[in-house]
N, CA, C, O and the ligand as a Tripos MOL2 file, in Angstrom:
@<TRIPOS>MOLECULE
protein
  281   279    71     0     0
PROTEIN
NO_CHARGES

@<TRIPOS>ATOM
      1 N         -55.7800   17.5330  157.7370 N.3       1 MET1
      2 CA        -55.6710   16.0720  157.9150 C.3       1 MET1
      3 C         -56.4610   15.3420  156.8400 C.2       1 MET1
      4 O         -57.5800   15.7270  156.5030 O.2       1 MET1
      5 N         -55.8840   14.3210  156.3250 N.am      2 SER2
      6 CA        -56.5800   13.5650  155.2910 C.3       2 SER2
      7 C         -56.5140   12.0740  155.5770 C.2       2 SER2
      8 O         -55.4540   11.5170  155.8600 O.2       2 SER2
      9 N         -57.6660   11.4550  155.4960 N.am      3 LEU3
     10 CA        -57.7250   10.0080  155.6920 C.3       3 LEU3
     11 C         -57.8220    9.2770  154.3580 C.2       3 LEU3
     12 O         -57.9780    8.0570  154.3120 O.2       3 LEU3
     13 N         -57.7290   10.0350  153.2900 N.am      4 ALA4
     14 CA        -57.8850    9.4540  151.9590 C.3       4 ALA4
     15 C         -56.8090    8.4180  151.6730 C.2       4 ALA4
     16 O         -55.6450    8.5790  152.0400 O.2       4 ALA4
     17 N         -57.2250    7.3740  151.0220 N.am      5 LYS5
     18 CA        -56.2740    6.3460  150.6120 C.3       5 LYS5
     19 C         -55.5610    6.8010  149.3520 C.2       5 LYS5
     20 O         -55.9900    7.7440  148.6870 O.2       5 LYS5
     21 N         -54.4970    6.1390  149.0390 N.am      6 HIS6
     22 CA        -53.7820    6.4820  147.8110 C.3       6 HIS6
     23 C         -54.6790    6.2770  146.5980 C.2       6 HIS6
     24 O         -55.3530    5.2560  146.4680 O.2       6 HIS6
     25 N         -54.6710    7.2540  145.7280 N.am      7 GLU7
     26 CA        -55.5280    7.2240  144.5490 C.3       7 GLU7
     27 C         -55.2820    6.0130  143.6640 C.2       7 GLU7
     28 O         -56.2040    5.5000  143.0300 O.2       7 GLU7
     29 N         -54.0730    5.5740  143.6240 N.am      8 GLU8
     30 CA        -53.7410    4.5090  142.6690 C.3       8 GLU8
     31 C         -54.1950    3.1250  143.1180 C.2       8 GLU8
     32 O         -54.1430    2.1650  142.3500 O.2       8 GLU8
     33 N         -54.6390    3.0320  144.3650 N.am      9 VAL9
     34 CA        -55.1410    1.7510  144.8530 C.3       9 VAL9
     35 C         -56.5040    1.4760  144.2220 C.2       9 VAL9
     36 O         -57.4230    2.2890  144.3290 O.2       9 VAL9
     37 N         -56.6240    0.3470  143.5800 N.am     10 ALA10
     38 CA        -57.8770    0.0150  142.9130 C.3      10 ALA10
     39 C         -58.9320   -0.3760  143.9430 C.2      10 ALA10
     40 O         -58.6420   -1.0740  144.9140 O.2      10 ALA10
     41 N         -60.1440    0.0810  143.7170 N.am     11 HIS11
     42 CA        -61.2370   -0.3140  144.5850 C.3      11 HIS11
     43 C         -61.7950   -1.6420  144.1050 C.2      11 HIS11
     44 O         -61.7870   -1.9450  142.9110 O.2      11 HIS11
     45 N         -62.2720   -2.4140  145.0410 N.am     12 ILE12
     46 CA        -62.9120   -3.6770  144.7140 C.3      12 ILE12
     47 C         -64.4200   -3.4970  144.8510 C.2      12 ILE12
     48 O         -64.9020   -2.7770  145.7250 O.2      12 ILE12
     49 N         -65.1320   -4.1550  143.9880 N.am     13 CYS13
     50 CA        -66.5890   -4.0930  143.9800 C.3      13 CYS13
     51 C         -67.1540   -4.4140  145.3690 C.2      13 CYS13
     52 O         -66.6990   -5.3490  146.0270 O.2      13 CYS13
     53 N         -68.1220   -3.6530  145.8000 N.am     14 ASP14
     54 CA        -68.6950   -3.8140  147.1430 C.3      14 ASP14
     55 C         -69.8610   -4.7900  147.2080 C.2      14 ASP14
     56 O         -70.4580   -4.9640  148.2700 O.2      14 ASP14
     57 N         -70.1900   -5.4200  146.1050 N.am     15 VAL15
     58 CA        -71.2800   -6.3880  146.1040 C.3      15 VAL15
     59 C         -70.8030   -7.6960  146.7430 C.2      15 VAL15
     60 O         -69.7060   -8.1780  146.4610 O.2      15 VAL15
     61 N         -71.6480   -8.2540  147.6050 N.am     16 ALA16
     62 CA        -71.2990   -9.4900  148.3100 C.3      16 ALA16
     63 C         -70.9110  -10.5940  147.3370 C.2      16 ALA16
     64 O         -71.6240  -10.8530  146.3680 O.2      16 ALA16
     65 N         -69.8020  -11.2320  147.5890 N.am     17 GLY17
     66 CA        -69.3690  -12.3540  146.7730 C.3      17 GLY17
     67 C         -68.6050  -11.9580  145.5250 C.2      17 GLY17
     68 O         -68.1840  -12.8280  144.7620 O.2      17 GLY17
     69 N         -68.4170  -10.6840  145.3040 N.am     18 CYS18
     70 CA        -67.7350  -10.2140  144.1050 C.3      18 CYS18
     71 C         -66.3590   -9.6700  144.4650 C.2      18 CYS18
     72 O         -66.2110   -8.9410  145.4460 O.2      18 CYS18
     73 N         -65.3580  -10.0240  143.6740 N.am     19 SER19
     74 CA        -64.0240   -9.4980  143.9500 C.3      19 SER19
     75 C         -63.4220   -8.8420  142.7190 C.2      19 SER19
     76 O         -62.2030   -8.7390  142.5900 O.2      19 SER19
     77 N         -64.2910   -8.3970  141.8110 N.am     20 SER20
     78 CA        -63.8230   -7.7150  140.6180 C.3      20 SER20
     79 C         -63.4130   -6.2800  140.9390 C.2      20 SER20
     80 O         -63.8460   -5.6960  141.9330 O.2      20 SER20
     81 N         -62.5890   -5.7450  140.0910 N.am     21 GLU21
     82 CA        -62.1530   -4.3720  140.2780 C.3      21 GLU21
     83 C         -63.3070   -3.4180  139.9690 C.2      21 GLU21
     84 O         -63.9930   -3.5720  138.9590 O.2      21 GLU21
     85 N         -63.5150   -2.4350  140.8440 N.am     22 ALA22
     86 CA        -64.6260   -1.5080  140.6580 C.3      22 ALA22
     87 C         -64.3370   -0.4970  139.5570 C.2      22 ALA22
     88 O         -63.2040   -0.0490  139.3770 O.2      22 ALA22
     89 N         -65.3860   -0.1550  138.8310 N.am     23 GLU23
     90 CA        -65.2770    0.8110  137.7440 C.3      23 GLU23
     91 C         -65.8360    2.1600  138.1510 C.2      23 GLU23
     92 O         -65.3080    3.2080  137.7790 O.2      23 GLU23
     93 N         -66.9070    2.1200  138.9160 N.am     24 ARG24
     94 CA        -67.6010    3.3540  139.2930 C.3      24 ARG24
     95 C         -68.0590    3.2670  140.7230 C.2      24 ARG24
     96 O         -68.1050    2.1890  141.3140 O.2      24 ARG24
     97 N         -68.4020    4.4210  141.2780 N.am     25 SER25
     98 CA        -68.9470    4.3970  142.6310 C.3      25 SER25
     99 C         -70.2370    5.2080  142.6810 C.2      25 SER25
    100 O         -70.4240    6.1760  141.9450 O.2      25 SER25
    101 N         -71.1050    4.7800  143.5660 N.am     26 PHE26
    102 CA        -72.4180    5.3980  143.7000 C.3      26 PHE26
    103 C         -72.7380    5.6140  145.1590 C.2      26 PHE26
    104 O         -72.1470    4.9960  146.0450 O.2      26 PHE26
    105 N         -73.6870    6.5070  145.3930 N.am     27 ASN27
    106 CA        -74.1640    6.7140  146.7460 C.3      27 ASN27
    107 C         -74.9610    5.4930  147.1860 C.2      27 ASN27
    108 O         -75.6740    4.8890  146.3840 O.2      27 ASN27
    109 N         -74.8410    5.1310  148.4570 N.am     28 ILE28
    110 CA        -75.5470    3.9720  148.9940 C.3      28 ILE28
    111 C         -77.0550    4.0790  148.7910 C.2      28 ILE28
    112 O         -77.7270    3.0650  148.6010 O.2      28 ILE28
    113 N         -77.5890    5.2900  148.8280 N.am     29 LYS29
    114 CA        -79.0370    5.4820  148.6480 C.3      29 LYS29
    115 C         -79.4940    5.0280  147.2730 C.2      29 LYS29
    116 O         -80.5780    4.4670  147.1180 O.2      29 LYS29
    117 N         -78.6490    5.2790  146.2730 N.am     30 GLN30
    118 CA        -78.9880    4.8500  144.9220 C.3      30 GLN30
    119 C         -78.9290    3.3320  144.8150 C.2      30 GLN30
    120 O         -79.8170    2.6940  144.2490 O.2      30 GLN30
    121 N         -77.8590    2.7710  145.3750 N.am     31 VAL31
    122 CA        -77.6320    1.3340  145.2320 C.3      31 VAL31
    123 C         -78.6420    0.5240  146.0370 C.2      31 VAL31
    124 O         -79.0000   -0.5850  145.6410 O.2      31 VAL31
    125 N         -79.1030    1.0650  147.1570 N.am     32 SER32
    126 CA        -80.0600    0.3160  147.9900 C.3      32 SER32
    127 C         -81.4160    0.1580  147.3060 C.2      32 SER32
    128 O         -82.2340   -0.6540  147.7390 O.2      32 SER32
    129 N         -81.6630    0.9250  146.2430 N.am     33 LYS33
    130 CA        -82.8990    0.7630  145.4760 C.3      33 LYS33
    131 C         -82.8590   -0.4680  144.5850 C.2      33 LYS33
    132 O         -83.8950   -0.9640  144.1420 O.2      33 LYS33
    133 N         -81.6700   -0.9450  144.3330 N.am     34 SER34
    134 CA        -81.5220   -2.1220  143.4860 C.3      34 SER34
    135 C         -81.4860   -3.3730  144.3530 C.2      34 SER34
    136 O         -81.5380   -3.2860  145.5800 O.2      34 SER34
    137 N         -81.3980   -4.5260  143.7170 N.am     35 SER35
    138 CA        -81.3930   -5.7800  144.4790 C.3      35 SER35
    139 C         -79.9800   -6.2210  144.8440 C.2      35 SER35
    140 O         -79.7870   -7.3090  145.3860 O.2      35 SER35
    141 N         -79.0050   -5.3910  144.5530 N.am     36 LEU36
    142 CA        -77.6170   -5.7670  144.8180 C.3      36 LEU36
    143 C         -77.3770   -5.8910  146.3220 C.2      36 LEU36
    144 O         -77.7480   -5.0140  147.1030 O.2      36 LEU36
    145 N         -76.7480   -7.0000  146.7060 N.am     37 GLU37
    146 CA        -76.4260   -7.2130  148.1140 C.3      37 GLU37
    147 C         -74.9960   -6.7950  148.3650 C.2      37 GLU37
    148 O         -74.0800   -7.2300  147.6670 O.2      37 GLU37
    149 N         -74.8080   -5.9540  149.3580 N.am     38 LEU38
    150 CA        -73.4790   -5.4180  149.6080 C.3      38 LEU38
    151 C         -72.7660   -6.1480  150.7350 C.2      38 LEU38
    152 O         -73.3960   -6.7110  151.6300 O.2      38 LEU38
    153 N         -71.4340   -6.1300  150.6720 N.am     39 LYS39
    154 CA        -70.6290   -6.7420  151.7240 C.3      39 LYS39
    155 C         -70.8210   -5.9920  153.0330 C.2      39 LYS39
    156 O         -70.8000   -6.5740  154.1170 O.2      39 LYS39
    157 N         -71.0090   -4.6860  152.9010 N.am     40 ASP40
    158 CA        -71.1300   -3.8420  154.0750 C.3      40 ASP40
    159 C         -72.1140   -2.7230  153.7550 C.2      40 ASP40
    160 O         -71.8020   -1.8290  152.9680 O.2      40 ASP40
    161 N         -73.2940   -2.7650  154.3570 N.am     41 ASP41
    162 CA        -74.2790   -1.7550  153.9970 C.3      41 ASP41
    163 C         -74.2220   -0.5200  154.8940 C.2      41 ASP41
    164 O         -75.1440    0.2950  154.8980 O.2      41 ASP41
    165 N         -73.1460   -0.3900  155.6440 N.am     42 SER42
    166 CA        -72.9780    0.8250  156.4420 C.3      42 SER42
    167 C         -72.0740    1.8340  155.7380 C.2      42 SER42
    168 O         -71.8140    2.9210  156.2520 O.2      42 SER42
    169 N         -71.6000    1.4510  154.5510 N.am     43 ILE43
    170 CA        -70.7530    2.3720  153.7910 C.3      43 ILE43
    171 C         -71.6160    3.4010  153.0770 C.2      43 ILE43
    172 O         -72.7940    3.1630  152.8130 O.2      43 ILE43
    173 N         -71.0250    4.5370  152.7710 N.am     44 ARG44
    174 CA        -71.7850    5.5940  152.0960 C.3      44 ARG44
    175 C         -71.5870    5.5390  150.5940 C.2      44 ARG44
    176 O         -72.5080    5.7920  149.8180 O.2      44 ARG44
    177 N         -70.3920    5.2090  150.2070 N.am     45 GLN45
    178 CA        -70.0600    5.1860  148.7900 C.3      45 GLN45
    179 C         -69.8500    3.7320  148.3730 C.2      45 GLN45
    180 O         -69.0140    3.0280  148.9390 O.2      45 GLN45
    181 N         -70.6040    3.3010  147.3960 N.am     46 VAL46
    182 CA        -70.5470    1.9070  146.9610 C.3      46 VAL46
    183 C         -69.7980    1.8090  145.6440 C.2      46 VAL46
    184 O         -70.1160    2.5060  144.6800 O.2      46 VAL46
    185 N         -68.8160    0.9490  145.6140 N.am     47 HIS47
    186 CA        -68.0580    0.7490  144.3820 C.3      47 HIS47
    187 C         -68.6080   -0.4600  143.6390 C.2      47 HIS47
    188 O         -68.8500   -1.5170  144.2230 O.2      47 HIS47
    189 N         -68.7990   -0.2770  142.3370 N.am     48 LEU48
    190 CA        -69.3500   -1.3630  141.5320 C.3      48 LEU48
    191 C         -68.4240   -1.7100  140.3780 C.2      48 LEU48
    192 O         -67.8390   -0.8300  139.7460 O.2      48 LEU48
    193 N         -68.2980   -3.0060  140.1140 N.am     49 CYS49
    194 CA        -67.5380   -3.4560  138.9600 C.3      49 CYS49
    195 C         -68.3980   -3.2800  137.7080 C.2      49 CYS49
    196 O         -69.5640   -2.8930  137.7930 O.2      49 CYS49
    197 N         -67.8210   -3.5610  136.5730 N.am     50 LYS50
    198 CA        -68.5230   -3.3780  135.3000 C.3      50 LYS50
    199 C         -69.8400   -4.1470  135.2620 C.2      50 LYS50
    200 O         -70.8720   -3.5980  134.8760 O.2      50 LYS50
    201 N         -69.8060   -5.4040  135.6580 N.am     51 ASN51
    202 CA        -71.0010   -6.2470  135.6020 C.3      51 ASN51
    203 C         -72.0930   -5.7580  136.5410 C.2      51 ASN51
    204 O         -73.2620   -5.6740  136.1630 O.2      51 ASN51
    205 N         -71.7040   -5.4400  137.7560 N.am     52 HIS52
    206 CA        -72.7160   -5.0000  138.7140 C.3      52 HIS52
    207 C         -73.2120   -3.5990  138.3980 C.2      52 HIS52
    208 O         -74.3500   -3.2540  138.7160 O.2      52 HIS52
    209 N         -72.3800   -2.8050  137.7850 N.am     53 TYR53
    210 CA        -72.8210   -1.4810  137.3380 C.3      53 TYR53
    211 C         -73.9290   -1.6360  136.2970 C.2      53 TYR53
    212 O         -74.9370   -0.9310  136.3380 O.2      53 TYR53
    213 N         -73.7300   -2.5640  135.3700 N.am     54 LYS54
    214 CA        -74.7450   -2.8320  134.3390 C.3      54 LYS54
    215 C         -76.0450   -3.2810  134.9740 C.2      54 LYS54
    216 O         -77.1250   -2.8190  134.6050 O.2      54 LYS54
    217 N         -75.9290   -4.1860  135.9320 N.am     55 LYS55
    218 CA        -77.1060   -4.7090  136.6070 C.3      55 LYS55
    219 C         -77.8140   -3.5890  137.3640 C.2      55 LYS55
    220 O         -79.0370   -3.4570  137.3070 O.2      55 LYS55
    221 N         -77.0420   -2.8070  138.0560 N.am     56 PHE56
    222 CA        -77.5720   -1.6860  138.8270 C.3      56 PHE56
    223 C         -78.2930   -0.6960  137.9090 C.2      56 PHE56
    224 O         -79.3980   -0.2460  138.2110 O.2      56 PHE56
    225 N         -77.6630   -0.3700  136.8060 N.am     57 LYS57
    226 CA        -78.2260    0.5960  135.8680 C.3      57 LYS57
    227 C         -79.5470    0.0820  135.2930 C.2      57 LYS57
    228 O         -80.5160    0.8290  135.1610 O.2      57 LYS57
    229 N         -79.5610   -1.1990  134.9590 N.am     58 LYS58
    230 CA        -80.7510   -1.8280  134.4190 C.3      58 LYS58
    231 C         -81.8980   -1.7360  135.4330 C.2      58 LYS58
    232 O         -83.0140   -1.3520  135.0850 O.2      58 LYS58
    233 N         -81.6140   -2.0860  136.6610 N.am     59 GLU59
    234 CA        -82.6550   -2.1000  137.6960 C.3      59 GLU59
    235 C         -83.1450   -0.7090  138.0330 C.2      59 GLU59
    236 O         -84.3420   -0.5090  138.2430 O.2      59 GLU59
    237 N         -82.2530    0.2460  138.0880 N.am     60 THR60
    238 CA        -82.6740    1.5960  138.4530 C.3      60 THR60
    239 C         -83.4180    2.2700  137.3120 C.2      60 THR60
    240 O         -84.2630    3.1310  137.5570 O.2      60 THR60
    241 N         -83.1260    1.9010  136.0770 N.am     61 SER61
    242 CA        -83.8940    2.4940  134.9790 C.3      61 SER61
    243 C         -85.2870    1.8730  134.9190 C.2      61 SER61
    244 O         -86.2340    2.5140  134.4640 O.2      61 SER61
    245 N         -85.4120    0.6260  135.3770 N.am     62 ASN62
    246 CA        -86.7330    0.0120  135.5150 C.3      62 ASN62
    247 C         -87.5550    0.7550  136.5640 C.2      62 ASN62
    248 O         -88.7520    0.9820  136.3890 O.2      62 ASN62
    249 N         -86.8990    1.1220  137.6410 N.am     63 ASP63
    250 CA        -87.5460    1.8710  138.7120 C.3      63 ASP63
    251 C         -88.1710    3.1430  138.1770 C.2      63 ASP63
    252 O         -89.3050    3.4900  138.5050 O.2      63 ASP63
    253 N         -87.4070    3.8270  137.3490 N.am     64 ARG64
    254 CA        -87.8510    5.0980  136.8260 C.3      64 ARG64
    255 C         -89.1100    4.9090  135.9660 C.2      64 ARG64
    256 O         -90.0300    5.7250  136.0180 O.2      64 ARG64
    257 N         -89.1430    3.8320  135.1780 N.am     65 SER65
    258 CA        -90.3070    3.6240  134.3260 C.3      65 SER65
    259 C         -91.5230    3.2450  135.1790 C.2      65 SER65
    260 O         -92.6570    3.5740  134.8310 O.2      65 SER65
    261 N         -91.2800    2.5540  136.2940 N.am     66 LEU66
    262 CA        -92.3850    2.2330  137.2020 C.3      66 LEU66
    263 C         -93.0060    3.4960  137.7770 C.2      66 LEU66
    264 O         -94.2230    3.6070  137.9220 O.2      66 LEU66
    265 N         -92.1420    4.4370  138.0970 N.am     67 ASP67
    266 CA        -92.6190    5.7040  138.6490 C.3      67 ASP67
    267 C         -93.5680    6.4240  137.6790 C.2      67 ASP67
    268 O         -94.5410    7.0570  138.0890 O.2      67 ASP67
    269 N         -93.2590    6.3100  136.4070 N.am     68 GLN68
    270 CA        -94.0540    7.0210  135.4230 C.3      68 GLN68
    271 C         -95.4160    6.3440  135.2000 C.2      68 GLN68
    272 O         -96.3800    6.9990  134.8030 O.2      68 GLN68
    273 N         -95.4870    5.0540  135.4530 N.am     69 VAL69
    274 CA        -96.7170    4.3060  135.1860 C.3      69 VAL69
    275 C         -97.8080    4.5850  136.2190 C.2      69 VAL69
    276 O         -98.9860    4.6970  135.8770 O.2      69 VAL69
    277 N         -97.4100    4.6930  137.4630 N.am     70 TYR70
    278 CA        -98.3360    4.8640  138.6070 C.3      70 TYR70
    279 C         -99.0980    3.5910  138.9270 C.2      70 TYR70
    280 O         -99.9080    3.5720  139.8540 O.2      70 TYR70
    281 ZN        -69.1400   -6.7480  141.2540 Zn       71 ZN71
@<TRIPOS>BOND
     1     1     2 1
     2     2     3 1
     3     3     4 2
     4     3     5 am
     5     5     6 1
     6     6     7 1
     7     7     8 2
     8     7     9 am
     9     9    10 1
    10    10    11 1
    11    11    12 2
    12    11    13 am
    13    13    14 1
    14    14    15 1
    15    15    16 2
    16    15    17 am
    17    17    18 1
    18    18    19 1
    19    19    20 2
    20    19    21 am
    21    21    22 1
    22    22    23 1
    23    23    24 2
    24    23    25 am
    25    25    26 1
    26    26    27 1
    27    27    28 2
    28    27    29 am
    29    29    30 1
    30    30    31 1
    31    31    32 2
    32    31    33 am
    33    33    34 1
    34    34    35 1
    35    35    36 2
    36    35    37 am
    37    37    38 1
    38    38    39 1
    39    39    40 2
    40    39    41 am
    41    41    42 1
    42    42    43 1
    43    43    44 2
    44    43    45 am
    45    45    46 1
    46    46    47 1
    47    47    48 2
    48    47    49 am
    49    49    50 1
    50    50    51 1
    51    51    52 2
    52    51    53 am
    53    53    54 1
    54    54    55 1
    55    55    56 2
    56    55    57 am
    57    57    58 1
    58    58    59 1
    59    59    60 2
    60    59    61 am
    61    61    62 1
    62    62    63 1
    63    63    64 2
    64    63    65 am
    65    65    66 1
    66    66    67 1
    67    67    68 2
    68    67    69 am
    69    69    70 1
    70    70    71 1
    71    71    72 2
    72    71    73 am
    73    73    74 1
    74    74    75 1
    75    75    76 2
    76    75    77 am
    77    77    78 1
    78    78    79 1
    79    79    80 2
    80    79    81 am
    81    81    82 1
    82    82    83 1
    83    83    84 2
    84    83    85 am
    85    85    86 1
    86    86    87 1
    87    87    88 2
    88    87    89 am
    89    89    90 1
    90    90    91 1
    91    91    92 2
    92    91    93 am
    93    93    94 1
    94    94    95 1
    95    95    96 2
    96    95    97 am
    97    97    98 1
    98    98    99 1
    99    99   100 2
   100    99   101 am
   101   101   102 1
   102   102   103 1
   103   103   104 2
   104   103   105 am
   105   105   106 1
   106   106   107 1
   107   107   108 2
   108   107   109 am
   109   109   110 1
   110   110   111 1
   111   111   112 2
   112   111   113 am
   113   113   114 1
   114   114   115 1
   115   115   116 2
   116   115   117 am
   117   117   118 1
   118   118   119 1
   119   119   120 2
   120   119   121 am
   121   121   122 1
   122   122   123 1
   123   123   124 2
   124   123   125 am
   125   125   126 1
   126   126   127 1
   127   127   128 2
   128   127   129 am
   129   129   130 1
   130   130   131 1
   131   131   132 2
   132   131   133 am
   133   133   134 1
   134   134   135 1
   135   135   136 2
   136   135   137 am
   137   137   138 1
   138   138   139 1
   139   139   140 2
   140   139   141 am
   141   141   142 1
   142   142   143 1
   143   143   144 2
   144   143   145 am
   145   145   146 1
   146   146   147 1
   147   147   148 2
   148   147   149 am
   149   149   150 1
   150   150   151 1
   151   151   152 2
   152   151   153 am
   153   153   154 1
   154   154   155 1
   155   155   156 2
   156   155   157 am
   157   157   158 1
   158   158   159 1
   159   159   160 2
   160   159   161 am
   161   161   162 1
   162   162   163 1
   163   163   164 2
   164   163   165 am
   165   165   166 1
   166   166   167 1
   167   167   168 2
   168   167   169 am
   169   169   170 1
   170   170   171 1
   171   171   172 2
   172   171   173 am
   173   173   174 1
   174   174   175 1
   175   175   176 2
   176   175   177 am
   177   177   178 1
   178   178   179 1
   179   179   180 2
   180   179   181 am
   181   181   182 1
   182   182   183 1
   183   183   184 2
   184   183   185 am
   185   185   186 1
   186   186   187 1
   187   187   188 2
   188   187   189 am
   189   189   190 1
   190   190   191 1
   191   191   192 2
   192   191   193 am
   193   193   194 1
   194   194   195 1
   195   195   196 2
   196   195   197 am
   197   197   198 1
   198   198   199 1
   199   199   200 2
   200   199   201 am
   201   201   202 1
   202   202   203 1
   203   203   204 2
   204   203   205 am
   205   205   206 1
   206   206   207 1
   207   207   208 2
   208   207   209 am
   209   209   210 1
   210   210   211 1
   211   211   212 2
   212   211   213 am
   213   213   214 1
   214   214   215 1
   215   215   216 2
   216   215   217 am
   217   217   218 1
   218   218   219 1
   219   219   220 2
   220   219   221 am
   221   221   222 1
   222   222   223 1
   223   223   224 2
   224   223   225 am
   225   225   226 1
   226   226   227 1
   227   227   228 2
   228   227   229 am
   229   229   230 1
   230   230   231 1
   231   231   232 2
   232   231   233 am
   233   233   234 1
   234   234   235 1
   235   235   236 2
   236   235   237 am
   237   237   238 1
   238   238   239 1
   239   239   240 2
   240   239   241 am
   241   241   242 1
   242   242   243 1
   243   243   244 2
   244   243   245 am
   245   245   246 1
   246   246   247 1
   247   247   248 2
   248   247   249 am
   249   249   250 1
   250   250   251 1
   251   251   252 2
   252   251   253 am
   253   253   254 1
   254   254   255 1
   255   255   256 2
   256   255   257 am
   257   257   258 1
   258   258   259 1
   259   259   260 2
   260   259   261 am
   261   261   262 1
   262   262   263 1
   263   263   264 2
   264   263   265 am
   265   265   266 1
   266   266   267 1
   267   267   268 2
   268   267   269 am
   269   269   270 1
   270   270   271 1
   271   271   272 2
   272   271   273 am
   273   273   274 1
   274   274   275 1
   275   275   276 2
   276   275   277 am
   277   277   278 1
   278   278   279 1
   279   279   280 2
@<TRIPOS>SUBSTRUCTURE
     1 MET1         2 RESIDUE 1 A MET
     2 SER2         6 RESIDUE 1 A SER
     3 LEU3        10 RESIDUE 1 A LEU
     4 ALA4        14 RESIDUE 1 A ALA
     5 LYS5        18 RESIDUE 1 A LYS
     6 HIS6        22 RESIDUE 1 A HIS
     7 GLU7        26 RESIDUE 1 A GLU
     8 GLU8        30 RESIDUE 1 A GLU
     9 VAL9        34 RESIDUE 1 A VAL
    10 ALA10       38 RESIDUE 1 A ALA
    11 HIS11       42 RESIDUE 1 A HIS
    12 ILE12       46 RESIDUE 1 A ILE
    13 CYS13       50 RESIDUE 1 A CYS
    14 ASP14       54 RESIDUE 1 A ASP
    15 VAL15       58 RESIDUE 1 A VAL
    16 ALA16       62 RESIDUE 1 A ALA
    17 GLY17       66 RESIDUE 1 A GLY
    18 CYS18       70 RESIDUE 1 A CYS
    19 SER19       74 RESIDUE 1 A SER
    20 SER20       78 RESIDUE 1 A SER
    21 GLU21       82 RESIDUE 1 A GLU
    22 ALA22       86 RESIDUE 1 A ALA
    23 GLU23       90 RESIDUE 1 A GLU
    24 ARG24       94 RESIDUE 1 A ARG
    25 SER25       98 RESIDUE 1 A SER
    26 PHE26      102 RESIDUE 1 A PHE
    27 ASN27      106 RESIDUE 1 A ASN
    28 ILE28      110 RESIDUE 1 A ILE
    29 LYS29      114 RESIDUE 1 A LYS
    30 GLN30      118 RESIDUE 1 A GLN
    31 VAL31      122 RESIDUE 1 A VAL
    32 SER32      126 RESIDUE 1 A SER
    33 LYS33      130 RESIDUE 1 A LYS
    34 SER34      134 RESIDUE 1 A SER
    35 SER35      138 RESIDUE 1 A SER
    36 LEU36      142 RESIDUE 1 A LEU
    37 GLU37      146 RESIDUE 1 A GLU
    38 LEU38      150 RESIDUE 1 A LEU
    39 LYS39      154 RESIDUE 1 A LYS
    40 ASP40      158 RESIDUE 1 A ASP
    41 ASP41      162 RESIDUE 1 A ASP
    42 SER42      166 RESIDUE 1 A SER
    43 ILE43      170 RESIDUE 1 A ILE
    44 ARG44      174 RESIDUE 1 A ARG
    45 GLN45      178 RESIDUE 1 A GLN
    46 VAL46      182 RESIDUE 1 A VAL
    47 HIS47      186 RESIDUE 1 A HIS
    48 LEU48      190 RESIDUE 1 A LEU
    49 CYS49      194 RESIDUE 1 A CYS
    50 LYS50      198 RESIDUE 1 A LYS
    51 ASN51      202 RESIDUE 1 A ASN
    52 HIS52      206 RESIDUE 1 A HIS
    53 TYR53      210 RESIDUE 1 A TYR
    54 LYS54      214 RESIDUE 1 A LYS
    55 LYS55      218 RESIDUE 1 A LYS
    56 PHE56      222 RESIDUE 1 A PHE
    57 LYS57      226 RESIDUE 1 A LYS
    58 LYS58      230 RESIDUE 1 A LYS
    59 GLU59      234 RESIDUE 1 A GLU
    60 THR60      238 RESIDUE 1 A THR
    61 SER61      242 RESIDUE 1 A SER
    62 ASN62      246 RESIDUE 1 A ASN
    63 ASP63      250 RESIDUE 1 A ASP
    64 ARG64      254 RESIDUE 1 A ARG
    65 SER65      258 RESIDUE 1 A SER
    66 LEU66      262 RESIDUE 1 A LEU
    67 ASP67      266 RESIDUE 1 A ASP
    68 GLN68      270 RESIDUE 1 A GLN
    69 VAL69      274 RESIDUE 1 A VAL
    70 TYR70      278 RESIDUE 1 A TYR
    71 ZN71       281 GROUP 0 **** ****
């Protein structure tokens, strides 16, 4: 049994207020470290559009440098 949706259906960005087409998806644990607000935070896989992916990447790489500083 498969509940998978058709592959060709484009995902929409899961960030609140955004309706752009998603480019990539991430685990909710990764995305919750950033300041991005999601439409639904009970999902496991978060889809991000190009812009929010950039924002997410920027914020999470900042996190990593904070870890190194102590
Ligand atoms: Zn977006």
